[in-house]
C-alpha positions as CSV (number, residue, x, y, z in Angstrom):
1,M,39.5,208.1,-39.4
2,K,42.1,207.1,-41.5
3,A,44.2,209.8,-44.5
4,K,42.1,208.3,-47.2
5,E,38.5,208.8,-45.4
6,I,39.4,212.5,-44.7
7,R,40.4,212.7,-48.3
8,D,37.5,211.2,-49.4
9,L,35.1,214.5,-47.9
10,E,33.7,217.5,-49.5
11,D,35.6,220.3,-48.5
12,S,32.7,221.7,-46.2
13,E,32.6,218.3,-44.6
14,L,36.0,218.4,-43.9
15,V,35.8,222.2,-42.2
16,K,33.4,220.9,-40.2
17,Q,35.7,217.6,-39.0
18,I,38.9,220.1,-38.1
19,G,36.3,222.1,-36.3
20,V,35.2,218.8,-34.1
21,L,38.6,217.7,-33.7
22,R,39.9,220.8,-32.3
23,K,36.7,221.0,-29.9
24,E,37.9,217.4,-29.1
25,V,41.7,218.0,-28.4
26,F,40.2,221.0,-26.1
27,G,38.4,219.0,-24.3
28,L,40.9,216.1,-23.5
29,R,43.8,218.8,-23.1
30,F,41.8,220.3,-20.3
31,A,40.3,217.2,-18.8
32,N,43.6,216.2,-18.6
33,A,44.8,219.2,-16.6
34,T,42.1,218.8,-14.2
35,G,42.9,215.1,-13.6
36,E,39.4,214.1,-15.1
37,L,41.2,212.0,-17.4
38,D,41.6,208.5,-16.8
39,N,43.0,207.3,-20.7
40,T,45.7,210.1,-21.8
41,A,46.4,207.8,-25.1
42,G,43.3,209.3,-26.0
43,V,44.9,213.0,-26.3
44,G,47.5,211.6,-28.9
45,R,45.2,210.0,-31.0
46,A,43.2,213.3,-31.0
47,K,46.2,215.5,-31.6
48,R,47.1,213.0,-34.7
49,E,43.8,212.6,-36.2
50,L,43.8,216.5,-35.8
51,A,47.1,216.6,-38.1
52,R,46.0,214.5,-40.6
53,A,42.8,216.6,-41.1
54,L,44.9,219.4,-41.3
55,T,47.5,218.3,-43.8
56,V,44.6,217.3,-45.8
57,A,43.3,220.5,-45.7
58,H,46.5,222.2,-46.6
59,E,46.8,219.9,-49.8
60,R,43.9,221.1,-51.1
61,E,45.0,224.6,-50.5
62,L,48.2,224.1,-53.0
63,G,46.4,221.8,-55.1
64,T,48.4,219.0,-54.3
65,K,46.8,215.2,-54.8
66,R,48.3,212.5,-52.6
67,N,48.0,208.7,-53.3
């Protein structure tokens, strides 16, 4: 999901998305630690997507808006 798509989400949807992404990152990290994960690049992608969502949430808390 791109930053623009995340910015278009409502506040409640953004909170849900952050929760889903946190669970996904946890699951991928756990699978990687136990050796079950074949594609380790997914961990980095999931972390970046979570960071994007958290950045948008933080921007909203501060009341700033980026293009």
